[in-house]
N, C-alpha and C positions, 0 to 999 in steps of 0.2 A: 595253532601257530598263526593261521591266517587271520583269526580274530584279533590276536595280539598285535600283529603288524598293522592291521587296519586302524586300530586304536592309536598306536604310536604315530602313524602318519597323518592323523587328522589335524588340520590347522586349528589352533586355538583362536577363538574369536575375540577381538578386542572391541570394547565399547567405544562409540563415537560420542564425544561431549561437545556441547555448544551452549553459548549464553542466551538467555531470554531476559526480557525486562521485567516480567511478572509471571505469576502462575495463574492461569485462567481457572475459574471455578465452575464453568459450564462448557460442555463440549458438543452441544447440539449444533450440527452444521447449518441448519436453516436459520438460526439466529446468531451465528458466530460473527464476531467483529474483532478486527485487530490482527497484526502480523503474527503474534505468537500462536493464535488459534489457526491461522491459515497454514502456517508451517506444520503444526501438529495434525490437522485434519487432512492436509494434502498427502501426508504419509500414512494415516490410518484409514483413509477412505480412497476409493477409486471411482471417479466419475465416468461418464460416457467417453470423455476425451481427457487428455492431459496437455499441459503447456510445458514444452521442454526448455532447456537452458538458453536457447536462441529465441524463445518467444513463439515458436511454431506449434501448431496443433498436431497432436499425435493420437493414435488410437489407444483406447484403454478398455473399459468394459464393453464398449461398442467396437465390433470388428469391421463394420461397414455402415454407411448411411447414404441415403438418397434425398434429393430436394426436388420438390415439384416444380414444373416450369414457371409457375407464378410466384415461387419463392415463399409460399405460405404454409407448406407442409414438409416437415422433416421426418423421415422414417429411419429408425436405427435398428440394426440387427446386433443383438447382444451375444456374447459368449455364453455357452450353456453349461460351463463347468464352475462358475463363480459361486462361492459359498460365504456365508456370514461367519465370522468368528464370534462364538458365544462365550463370554468369560465364565470361568467356573463359579465365580461368586454370584452369578445371575440366579443360580438355583436357590441360594439362600435368600436373595432379595425378592424373587418373583415366584418361587415355589417350584418343586421338582416336576410336578405334573405339567405345568405350563412350559418349562424348558424342554422337556422330553417331547412334547407335541409340536414344538415350534418348527416350522418349515425353514430350514437354514439356507435354502437356495436363494441367490440374489437374482431376482426376476425383473422383468420390465415394469411390473406393477410397483415395485419398490422405488424405481426412478420416477414413475408418474406420481406416486404419493408424495415423494420429497418435493417435487416441483409444485404440486398443487398446494402443499402446506405453505410454501412461500407466497403463493398468490392469495391465500386466505388471510385477510386483514387481521383476524384474531391471533395469528401467529406472531405478528409484530416483527417480522424480519426487517432488519435495517437496510438490506439491499434489495428489497422487493421491487423497487423501481427498475432494476436491471432486467426484470422479466415483464415489463409493461407490455411488450409486443406479443407476449404469449397469451393465447386464448384458452387453451387447455392442453393437457398431456394425458395420454391413456395408453394402455397395453392392449394389443390385439391377441397376443398369446404370451407365453413365458419369456420369449426372447425377442419380441418385437415391440418397440416403443414408438408411438406417434406423437409429435408435438405440432400443434396447429397454431399459426400466428394470425394476429389481426392485421398485420402489415409486414412487408418484407423487412428482415432484420439481419444484416450481414454479420453482426457481432454475436449471433446466437452461440456458435461453437465456442467462442472465447468465454462467454458467460457460463456455459455448461461445464467448464473446467473448474469453476470456483466452488467453494464450500456450499453455498446455498443450493446447488443443484446435485449434491450428493444423494444417493439413495437412502430411503428410510423404510424399514419394515413396519407396516401399519400395526400388525398385531402386537409387536414388541413395544412400539411407541405408546399405544393405548394402555398396555398393561403397566407401564411405568407410572401412569396416573399423574402426569405433570412433572415427573422427576427425570425425564429423559436427559442423559448426558451429565447429570449432576454427580455421578460417581462412576468408577470404572466398571461396576457391576451392572450399570444401567445404560450401557452403550455397546452397540454391535459395530464391528469393523469389517470392511471388505477390501482393505488395502494391504500393502506389504507389511504393515505393522498394526499392532493394537495398543490401546492405552493401558499401560501396566500399572502406573502409579502417578498421582499428583498430590503434592503436599505443599500448601501455602506456607506452613510454619518453617519448613526447611528450605523452601524456595526451589523445589525440584519437580520435574516431570520426566517420567521414564516411558519410553516406547519399546515394545518387545516385538521381535519378528513373528509374523502371523503364520502359524503352521498350516492354516487352511487356505492360504492365498495361492491361486493357480494362474495368476496373470503373467504378463510379460516383463514386469519390472522387478528385478532381483534386489532384495534387501541387502544393503552393504555391511550390515552388522547384526548380530543377534540382539544387541541392546543399544538404544540411543538415550543418552542422558542429557537433559536440558536443565541448566541451573541459572538462577539469578545470581550474578556476581556478588561476592561478599568480600569487602576489603579486609575483614578480620580472618577470613579463610580463603586466601587467593588460590586459584586453581588454574592449571594449564588446560586450555580448551583445544580440542582437535580442529575446530574451525571457528573463526571469529572475525570481527571487523577490526581494522587498524587504521592509523593515520599513515599518510604517505611517508612521513619521517621514520615511523617505526619499521616500515618494510625494507628500508635501505640496509639494515644491519642483520637481516635474517639470512640463515644459511641456505644451501642448495636443497636441504631436505624439506623445505617449505615451498608450497605453491602459492603464488600471489596473483589474484585477478582484480581488476578494477572496473567500476561501474559508474558511468556519468549520471548519477541519480540525484544530484543535489545542486542547488544554486545558492550563492550568498546574495543577500538583497537587503536594501533599506525598505522597511515596511512601516507604513503610516497607520496609526491606530484610528479607525473611523469613529471610535467612541469619543475622541476629542472633537468637540463641536466645530472649532475653527478649522482644523485640518479636514474634517468631513465636509463642511459647507463650502469652503473656497477651493475649487479646483485650481484656481490661479496660483494659490500658495503652493500647492503640491507641484504644479508645473514649474514654478520658480525654483523649488528645491531640485527638481529633476534636471533642469537646464544648468544648475550650479554644481552638479555632481560630475567630477572628472573621473570617470570609471577607468580610463587608461592608466591613471596613477596607481591603481590597485593591481594591474596586470604585470606579471613578471615571470621569472624563470619557473617553469612548471605550473604556471597559473594562466589560464586562458579566460577570455571574456565570456560571460554567459551568452547562450544563443537565444535566450528568451526567458519568460517566466517559467515555462515548463521544462524540466530537466531533459537532457537528450536521451536518457534511457527509456523514456515513456514511449509506448507504442500506440499507434492508431487503433489497431486490432492485433490479435495474435499474428505474428509473422510480418507485420508491417510497421516500419518506423514512422512515428509522427513527424519528427524533425526533418527527415528526408523528404517528406511531402510538403511540409509547411515552410521549410527553409528557415534561415535566421531572421528573427524579429527583433527590432530595436525600438526602444521608447524614445522620448525626447533626448536629443544629443546635447553634449556639453557645449554651452554657448552662453557665456556670462552676459553678453549684450542682450540676448533674448530674455534671459532671466530678469535682468534689470528692467527691461521694457515691460514685461508682464507685471512685475511687482509695483513699478511706478504707476502703471495704469490703475492698479487696484487701490493704491494709496490715494490717488486723485479721486476715485469714486468714494473712498472713505471720507476724504476731506469735504466732499460735496454732500456728505451725509446721505449718499445713495444706498449705503449698506450700514447696518447697525452693529459695528464692531470697531474696536480701536486697533485691531491687527497686531497687538502686542503678542509676541510668541515666547512664552515661558514654557519650555518643553523639556521633558525627561527623555534622555537617550540611553538605551541599554545595549550592551554588546559584550563580547568576550574580551578578557584582558589582552589576549594575543592579537586582537584586532584593533586595539586602541590607537596605535600609531597610524594605521591606514585610515581610520575614521577621522582622526584629527587633521590628516591631510585633506580629506574631503570637506571638512568643516571650514577650511580656509575659503573655499569657493562660496559656501553658504553665507559666511560673514560678509563677503564682498557684496552680496546681493541684498541681504536683509539688514546689515549694519547693526546698530544698537537695538533694533526692534527684536532681535533674536537673542534669547538667553537660554543656554543649554545646561542642564544638570546631568552629569554622567553617573551611571552605575554600571560597573563592569563585573564579570563573573569568571571564575576559573574554568568551569566546565559548561558544556552545552546543556546538560541536564538542568543545572541551576538557572541558566538563561531561559530555557524553555518554560520552566515553572513560572517565572515572572511574566513572560509573554502570554502564557495560557491564562493567567489571571487578568490580563489586560492592564497590568500595572506599568504602562509605558506610553509615550507619545510617538517616539520613533525607535524602531528596533533594527539593529544590524545583525542579522542572524543567518544561519544556514537552514534552508528549507529542503528537507529530504523527502523524496517521494516514497510513500509506502505502497503506492499503487503503480502497477506497470502500465496502466492505460491512461492516456492523456486526459480523457474525459473525466475519469474518476479523480485525478489530481485536481482539476479545476473545480470539481464539486466541493472541494474543501473550503472554497472561498464564497460559497453561497450562504444566504441568510440563515438557513436552518442547520448548518453544519457545526458540529461541536469542535471541529478542527479549524474553524475560521479565525485564524490568529490576528487578522487585521480588522475583525468585527465589521466587515462590510455588510450593510443592509441595503441592497440595491435590487429592486424588482426587475429592472432591465437586464442586469447581469444574470440574475437567477433564471429569467426566461431564456436567455441565450444558452446557458449551460443545460437546462432541461431539454431544449430542442436538440442539443448535441447527444444527450443520453438516449433520445428516441430516434436518432437519425437512421435512415434506411440504407444508405450506401456510403462507401468510403470517400468518394469525391465530395459529397455534400457534407459529410462529417468533418473532413479536413477544413473546408471553408468556414464552418461554424466554429470550430476550435480556434482557428486563426483569429476570427472575429472576437471570440472570448478573450484570447490572450492579448490582443491589441487593446481591448477595452481596459484591462488592468494596466497595460503599459502607457497608453496615451492619456489616461486619466491620472497617471502617476500614483496609483494606490500602492504599487510595488515598483522599486527600482532595482532590477537584477544587476549585479555587478560582475561577479566571476563564477565560473563553473567549478564545482567541487566534486571530487570522485570519492566513492566509498571503496576501500580496499578490503578484500576478503583474503584472509590467510588460512591455509589448510596444511596440516602436517600429513605425514604419510598415511596415517590411519584414516583420514578423511579426504584423501586425494581425489576420490571419485565422486564425492558429494557435488551436486550441481546446484546452481542458484538461478532464480528468475532474473530476467534482464534488469529489474529494479534493484537487484542486489540485496534482496530481503528474504524471500521465501526459499527455504532449503528443501532439496529432495534427497533423502537418505537412501535412495534406491537408484539402480542403473538399468 
């Protein structure tokens, strides 16, 4: 009778579902890139530390750590009960003898090996630069990890929470012979979940509760299902993003949170020779842009190029330290003065260009009215020299596709941060970034951003980031207009799911 009552009283688990943009095909943390992978790996792996919903550092695999007086040596004391989850299919993939002999303890050596893989240039880790300050990582015993630095680096703990610093079992990695993370059978997990399934054809990834996990973070469900949205097969998600308008009609059974992780901005494509060459033209546009005309009920002016959600480091707001930064203010007289001086130089044949501006402007259909209001100021400055061709799009995805191809001269778009660190956000505009939507190729700006990535302390980092942000503003490469929030809607099933300050990486554990 006791057995029967226990069975009847057991709560039936309900799967949590969430949308993803695509299904990744490789789950190796050391080479992982993109929000989908960061969410999946954040749940399937456990680093030395974790970043919570407020952006603070919390203990994870490490239960304590010390830092040497000179800031060059970090020593971590690990839990001694952590185990790797070995998928049953690993036996078929790697052989029964190997799986039976595998040491499934998660040790300090596993963390050292993961970090040293990132530092190995042959790995090709896209975020290796984040560990530039690290000299080496090594284990002194099974539960003690030492990380030595070339120079003090206050951001080390923040970096250690990211996928690149997840542990990697060397024996298992080598046995996969270059196939690590390419299938569910070729990946070990030490987090609250393990990778149960991924299928690009059906657009789905499934995470399952890890029965071998002994850490402090409780899985919120036995199953997490991540799907690529399909218009032909619409589904109700447990947690998803929504527009502000959508959230007004939701019932009390939904939890709504918002994140200031985006700005709307006019972006100038530096692939256009005229726009790239003549700073004066960009400044004339900036001084002709009446941003206040776009501010209204529920819409506030952007506080800078960097969205307010971005952090300086884990637990520290960038914007609170940097304050509000403004570019050239609306001043038609100043715009006319700048453009007139440029025309005079052109007439004197001091510059080899006719200054005729035949430009393609792209934006969302919903932004057309606001854009046309702004263009009135532009026309007052440039007159007949400015000819604009409009192309508008219904969805942000359609607009992003055109911008990513560089098929525009001016884009009015929403720039959403996928990075919760301000330094990582700015790196998107450096010459070698695949996310560089303005196609800026500027060694001076690149040098500034790189110095921020290697900054030793918070005060110095703030100063450098402010200089980087002002560089984009004062050279009018980007004209931020209004702040945009991302709204996260959660039903009762996903009520306890937490989200990073950037409003992007989900934690399906508590």
